[in-house]
Every structure is written in structure tokens, then in C-alpha cells.
C-alpha positions, 0 to 999 in steps of 0.5 A, spaced: 213 875 760 211 869 755 217 864 756 212 859 760 205 861 756 203 856 751 199 858 745 193 855 747 193 860 753 196 865 749 189 865 744 185 865 750 189 871 754 188 875 747 181 872 746 179 875 753 182 882 752 178 883 745 172 881 749 173 885 755 175 891 750 167 892 749 164 887 755 165 888 763 167 881 763 168 876 758 163 869 758 164 862 757 158 862 751 163 868 748 170 865 749 168 858 746 164 862 740 171 866 739 175 860 739 171 855 736 171 850 742 166 846 747 164 851 753 166 846 757 173 846 755 173 854 755 171 853 764 177 848 764 181 853 762 180 859 765 180 855 772 186 853 770 189 860 769 186 863 775 190 859 779 197 860 775 202 864 779 201 870 779 194 868 776 192 870 768 184 871 770 180 873 775 174 868 775 167 868 777 162 862 776 156 865 772 159 872 772 165 871 767 172 873 767 177 879 766 184 879 765 189 880 771 194 886 770 199 880 769 194 877 764 193 884 760 200 884 759 201 878 756 195 879 751 198 885 750 205 883 747 202 877 743 197 882 740 203 887 739 206 880 736 200 880 732 199 887 729 206 888 727 206 881 723 199 883 719 203 889 717 210 886 715 205 881 711 202 887 708 206 892 707 213 888 706 211 882 702 204 885 699 199 880 702 192 883 702 189 885 708 183 881 709 190 875 708 194 877 714 189 875 719 190 868 719 198 868 718 199 873 723 195 867 728 200 862 725 206 866 727 205 870 733 207 865 738 214 863 735 217 869 734 222 872 739 223 879 742 229 880 738 225 878 732 219 883 734 224 889 736 227 888 729 221 888 726 218 894 729 224 897 727 224 895 720 217 898 720 218 904 722 215 903 729 208 903 727 201 905 731 197 902 727 196 895 723 193 895 716 186 894 719 187 901 723 187 897 728 192 899 734 199 896 735 202 896 743 208 899 744 215 896 746 212 898 753 206 895 751 201 901 751 195 902 747 195 908 743 188 912 743 184 911 737 177 912 735 171 909 738 165 912 734 162 907 730 159 908 723 153 906 725 152 912 730 153 917 724 147 921 721 146 925 715 150 930 713 156 928 717 162 927 715 168 922 717 174 919 715 174 911 716 180 910 722 179 902 723 176 896 721 175 891 727 172 884 722 177 879 721 172 876 715 176 875 710 170 876 705 167 882 708 174 885 708 174 884 700 167 887 700 170 893 704 176 894 700 172 893 693 168 899 695 173 903 697 172 902 705 179 902 707 182 906 713 183 913 711 177 913 706 173 920 707 166 919 706 159 923 707 153 920 710 147 922 705 142 918 709 139 914 715 133 909 715 130 908 722 127 902 720 133 898 719 138 902 721 141 902 714 145 908 712 147 911 705 154 914 704 159 916 698 166 916 699 170 922 697 171 922 689 166 916 688 160 918 684 156 911 686 153 911 693 153 905 698 148 902 702 151 899 709 147 895 714 148 895 721 152 888 721 157 892 717 157 900 720 157 896 727 165 894 724 167 900 721 170 905 726 170 913 724 174 920 726 169 926 725 170 931 720 169 938 724 
């Protein structure tokens, strides 16, 4: 499926996929910000992607862009490469979870489908990457995952961290230092309605942690009944 796609095209498809997971359509400015390119360059590329055979995106001027079914499958395939590589780098090569994103970005475009299959097999056909993000399976179906953000919790709710969606290395190092990693159990102790700060405690830790909405929007959790 991907044999005729260049690295820039794959980057665009993956970026549009990620944006449209939380927005109905991806705007030119959102894509430009994510890829750190000029909006005019984005417009040119998405017009090109809308005219491939078959089309990879559906583009409407002033309304943004969505992936076609073909573009969606291509995006899921490169995302599978990326997340399998992140897990390999972390689990086998010992990279910290804040180091794997950029390495995987470089490698995801060059591995073969045979390499992907052997990589998945060696890792035990995993369903989650080091950040808790779901890995599309070999049929390019995305596993179910929690869509509840930490920002939505209130005292005295308890939850387990399921995933952290940020690729910011500095933030990931901070979260790791405070024990805020996938599978950690937490309790919400207090909520401030004025700034939406949450005061939480990680299981088996005495110290409390205060987190603002910029962080709690990037942490997804599963509630403990």
C-alpha cells in the first residue's frame, strides 16, 4: 500500500489522522503547526493528495481536509510502524520513553513489511506502545482505548493512567519523575474551578502533585469503580 508514497506524504497522512482523531476536519493551520511548515506549503500538498489515484484526502477550501479510506489505511500502516518501533526502542534497546519518538520518526519510513512483521512477532504482537497509545494490528484495525482525560476527573475519583499523548520529551521526563506513567494508579484529592488545577496522589506515594489543564488534557485514564 505504501510503496509509492514518499516520506513527506506519509508525514502528512499521519498528521492528518492524528488531528482528525479529536477534530472533525484538519485545518491548514493545524497541519502547518504540527509539521512546522508554511501554510502555503500545506495547501499545495493537500491539493496534490486530493488528486492522487485513488485520492488520499478529501479537501474542501476553507473547510479543511479529511483522509479518504485509502489515505486512512496508509496512515494506520505508518502509525503501526512508528509505534512498534517506539516499543522496540524502549523495551529491547533501553531507550527512555521520552527518547523514542524522534528515533521512530526517522525509522518508520524505511522498514519493510517483512521487517514490520518480524518486529511485531519478536515483541509478542503488542497492542500498546510505551506511552500507552494503541498500535494498529496487522489488519490495520485500531484497538479500543480510553477516551477519558484526567482533566475531567473530580474528587474523590480514582483511576489508572492508560496513555500519555504528548511527544514533548521534557514533559515526558517530568511525568516519569513524578510516577505519572501508564498503569500508575492515582487518586484525585482536590479540584480548583478557577484554574482547573487537579491535586492528585499516586498510589504508594506520600507526596501530592498539582497539575494544570495543559498537562491533564494529555493524560488519559481508566476509572476505578
